[in-house]
N, C-alpha and C positions, 0 to 999 in steps of 0.2 A: 669254173665255167659250169660244173654239174649242178650247183644251186639254181642258176639262171635257167637252164634247160629243163629242170623239174618244174620251176615256176611257168615257164611257156606252155609245157604239155598240160599243166592243170587248167589254164586259162582257155586252151584249145578245146579241151573237154567240156567245159562249161558252154562255150558258145555253140558246140555241136548239139548238146542236150536240149538248149533252148531253141534251136532251129528245129529240131524234131518234134517239139511240143505242139499238139494239135490246138489250133484256133478255131473257135466256133465261127462258122460262116455268117451267122445273123448277129454277130456281137454289136456291131456298129448300129445295125437297125434297132436292136433293143435298147441301146443307150439313148437313141434320138427319141423313141416312143416314150421312154421314161421321163425324158426332159419335157416333151410336150404335155404329159399328163400332170405335171405338177402345177399347183396353184400359182398363177403369177403374183410378183410383188405388186404393191399399190405403185401408181404411175409416178407418185412424187417421190418414191424411193428408187424405182427402177430408172427413172429419167437420167440422173447424172452418170454418164459414162458407160452405160450398158444398155442392151436391148435383148429380147428374148429370141431364141432360135426359132425361126419360122415366121417371125413378124416382119411386117414391111418397115424398113429403116428409112426415116425422113432425114436426108443428107442436109437439108436446109436449116434443120433444128440446131439449138446450141449444142447438142451431143454431137450432131454430125460435123459442127465446126471444130469441136475439140478433137475428133478423129482425124479430120483433115489436117489439123495442125500437129497431129500426132502428140497430144497432150493428154495425160491422165486427169481424171476429174479433180483428184486431190490437189494436183499441182495447179490447176486452174483456180481452185477455190483460194488457195494461198496467194496467187497473183491478184485475184480480185480483192482480197482484204488488204494487200499492200498497196494498191491502187487507191481504195477508199481511204487509207490512213494518210497518203500523200495529199489527196484532195482536201480532206478534212483540215490537215496541218496548214496547208495553203490558205484555206479560208480563214482559220484561226489568226494566223500571222497577219493576213490582210486586214482583218477586223482590228487588231491591235494597233497597226499602222494608221488606219483611218481615225480610230477613236482618239479625241483629244485626252492628253495624259492629265488627270486631275492634280491640282496642287496639293502637296502634303499638308494636310490639316492636322490640328491638335484638338485640345477641348478646353473649355473654359475653367480656369483656375481660380484664384482668389481675387477679391476686390481690394485694393489698397487705397487709402484715402487720408488726407490730412484734415484735422478738425480741432479747433481751439489750441493751436500750438503742438498737437501730438499727431503721431502716426498710427494708424490702425491697419490690420489686416483682417479681412472677414471672409466669409463665404460670398460667392459671386453676387448673391442678392442682398449683401449687407448684414446678414445674420450672423451669430456667433463671432462678433468682433473681438478682437484682442489688440491692446495698446502694445506696439513693439518699440516706440520712442517717445520719450517725455520731453516736450518742449515748454516754453513760456507762453502763457496766454496773454493777451492784451499786447500793447506796443505804446512806444513813446512817440509823441506827436512829431511827425516829420520823418520818422524812421521806417514807416511801413509796418506791416504786421510782423509779429514775432513769432518764434516757434517754428515748426517743420511745414513745409509746403512743397509743391511741385513733386508730388510722388509719381514715380513712373518705373514700371517693369522693364527690364532688359528684354530685347527681342526674343532671346530664347527662353524667357521666363524663369531663369535661374535666380536673378538678384533684383534687388529693389534699390532704387536711387532716390534719395530726397534730401532737401535743403533746409537748413535751419534758418530762421529769420535773422535780421541784423541785430548786432549787439546792442541792447537797449540802454547801456551805460555809456558807451563811446560812440554813439551814433553821429555820423554814418561810419559803418566799419564794414568788416568782412564777415559773411557767414560761412557755414561749414556745409560742405557736401558729404554725405554718408552713403556708403554702399553696403547693404546687409543682405542676409538670405531672408526668406520669408518668415523666419522665427525671430527677426530682429537682431541676430548675431552680426555685428559690424565687421566687415572684412577690410575695409579701407575707408579713409576720411581724408579730405583735403580742402583748401579754402575755395570759396566760390560764392558768387551772388547772382542776382537776376531773378526772373519768374519762372522760367522753364529749364529743365535739364534736357541734354540731347544724347542719347546712346548711339554709339557707331552701329552700323548695320550688323556686324559680327558680334556684338554685344561684348566687346573687349575693351572699349574706351567710352569715356564720359567728357563732353565739352561743356565749359562753363566761363562765364566772366570771372575774372580774378577778383575785382572789387568795384564798387558801383561807380567810381569816377574814372576808372582806368580805361585805356583802350586796348587792353590785351586780353586774350582768351587763352585759358590753359587746357590742355587735353591730357587727361589722366588715365592710368590703366587700372586694372582690378587691384593691383597691389598698392595703389595709392601714390605711386611715383608719377611725376610730371613727365610726359613723352614729348611734348611739344608746347612752345609759347608762340602765339600768333598775335601780330600787331596790325591794327586797322590802317587803312591808307590814310595819308596826311589830309586833315580837313574834315573827316568823317567821324562820325561816333558821338558828336556833340547832341546832347539831349535824346540819346538813343532810347528806343522803346521796343527793341527786338532782342531775341536770344538767338544764338547760333544754331543752325540746323545742319545735320550732315547730308551730304550728297548721297544718292543712292549706291555709288560705287565705294563709298567710305574714304575717299581721296582727298575730300575737301570739305570746308564748311561754308555755308551760304548765310548771308546776313543781308537784311534789308535795313539801311542806315540812311539817316538824313545828314546832309552837308551842311556847311556854313550858310548857305542860302535857303536852307530848309528843304532842298531838293532830295527827295528819296531815291536811292539807288540801291540796287542789289549787287553785292560783292561776292566773289568767290575767293576763299582763302585756302591756298593748297596746304595740307596738313605737314608736308615735307618742308615747309618753309619757303616755298617758292612765292614769287611776287604776286600780291593780290591783283586780281583783275575784275573789271566790271562785267556784269552779265548783260549782254545785249537786251534791248527793250522787247525784242521779238522772241526771245527765249522764255519759254514758260516759266522757268526758275526765278525770273524776275517778278512774277506775281506775288501778291501778298498772301493769296490763297491758293496752294497748289497741293495736289495729291498725286502720288504715284500708284499704279496698278501693283497687285502682289508680285507679279513677275518683273516689274520694273520696266516693261516694254512700252507702256503708255503713261500718259499724264493727264490729268483734269485740272482746269483752272478757270478762273473768272475773268473774261475779257469784255470790257465796255458793257458790263452787266449781263453778259450771257455766259452759260457754262459750256466750255469747249473741250473736246477730247482730241488729243493728237499723239502722234508717235513720240517716244522719249526725245527725239532730236527736233521736235516741233513740226514735222513734216505731216502731211495728210490731216490737217486740222478739220474737225467737224463739230458744228454747233448742235449741242443736245438741247439746251433750252435757251430761247431768246428772252432776254430782259433789257432793262434800261437803268442807267445810273442817275440816281436823283439825289439832291442835296450833296453831291459829291462822293456818295458811298454807294457800293455795289449792293444789290438786293440779295446776293446768295452768298453764303460762307460756310465754313467747317465742311469742306469736301472730304469724304472718307469712303475709300473703295471696299467693297465686300471682299472676304477672303478668296472667292472664286473669281473676282474681277468682272462680274456681271452686272453689278449695280453700284450705285453711287448714292450715299446718304448725305444730304445737306440741310442747312437751315435756310428758310426763305422769308424775307420781310413780308408781313401781311398788311401792310398799309401805314401810313404816317412816315416818320423818319426811318431811313434804312441805316444799315451798318451793322456791325458785330454785335451791339448791345440792343438792337431793336426788337420790338414785339415781332414774334415770328412762329413758324410751325415747322414740324420736321417732315421731310419728304425724301423719296426715293426716285431715282430715274434709271430705267433700263437702258444700259449702255448700247445694246444693239438696236432697240427700236425707239428710244427716246421717250417712251411712255413714262408718265410721271404719277406717283401715288402719294397721296398726302395721308400721314399717320394721325393727324389730328390729336396730338397728345397734349397740346396746351391751349386748344381752343382760341387761339390768337391772342392770348393775354400776357404771355410771359416771353422772355428772351431765351432762346434755346441755342445749344452748342453741342454738336456731335462729338463725343469722346473717342469712341471706338466700336468696332464690331466685336462679337464673341467669335472665337476661332471657328466654330461651326457655321458661322454666317446666318444664324437664326434670331440673334437678338442684337440690339443696339444700346449702348450705354451713352447717355446724354445728361447734360446739366440744365438746370432751369434757374432763372433769375426773375422773381416777380417784381411787381411795381414798388415794393417796399425794400427791395434789394436783399431779400431772403433767398439764399442760394441753396439747391438741393440737387441730389443725384437721383437718376431715374433710369429704368430699363423698359424696353418695349419689344414685342416680337415684329418681325420685319412686315407682318400683314396688318400691323396697327392694334393687335389685340394684346391682352395681358400686360398692360402698363402698370409698372410697380414702382413705388417710392422706395429708394434704397437707404439713402442717408440724408438727413437735414442738417444744414448749416455750413455746407461746403461745396465748392465745385472743383476741388483738386482731387482727382481720382484716376485710376487706370486699372483695367482688367488684366489679369494675368493669362498669358498664352502658355499651354503646356503641350509638349509633344504627345502624340497619340500613345506612344509606349510608356508614358509616365503617369 
């Protein structure tokens, strides 16, 4: 207890000494006078959270509000910054929700084409060409052209599929379909014939007729193994002149076939081996010339001589261009959507007989407004066919057939400028699409 008593007596002594210390009577007045005599801070600095002794305080000001809310100016500043960040974030998110999401685009890769029985890969403009497949030029009478043809890139741009011509010794016979990389290294081959090859939307399968006279179609994978064998409906396929086309969902093949009465009908053949079913006449897929938008949600087709755009299920049809059928043939063909889905390129007859091989010019139609632009690339002297757009959507690849049946490949900007001759002597070609990261 002695230690505690000594500590208590020491504290009592300190308090007594402090109480007896004299305090100047005018101490407070001298402090106030010194404060008033100091030079005030600028208003912009003194404003936030303080005011000077002796000055009138405006309680209605922002500072007064802070004092009324019992907030320090630094705390209020943090709250204001937080509110600004929340508002800015909401605006940014709202903008992203309202803005349409652009389709993923790539860039233009190589041009692949068939010429004199060979397959070439070149720069997009036809320069620096390299032969990657050596075929047989010429052909035996009645067998059709020999060598390679029907060059087409897979949708993902990784592989190239092309078909050899018929065997000129044992005509008619079966050709060979080859799948190779851009350097010509063959990764798979299998039998097949016809004019056009058809890649599945996911770039994993190729569909082809098995031989010229058969009524069967083979579906092959990238390893060359046959995955499906599809048979045409009874009575159809006689005198066929069409090749199979994949449905947008990759679940079936579509074919336009003539029956025994020469009546053309479009059939859908499920790849899983289901029963073939006719496509209704009011279904856009039954048209000879039909094109799907890049997102697959819309379809464009020619109906009674007019270009019509509708939803994929044929609902909400809208006529873009009004035309008329003459000589039994439509005035428009080769409908191709732009990569962004805002325009459609097509060939239009310019007078005289209409149809796929007629004298024509190249045109664009704006899907939203229906405004038509003529690119005037043939001056109404040749037959034109749209092949494809570049992935960037700024150029169009098309073929020309002149009055002497000379075929050539061309490219033009979508505004009609910079028309270029790429390759002469062929109209079998395709542009490669490459992802943006390659």
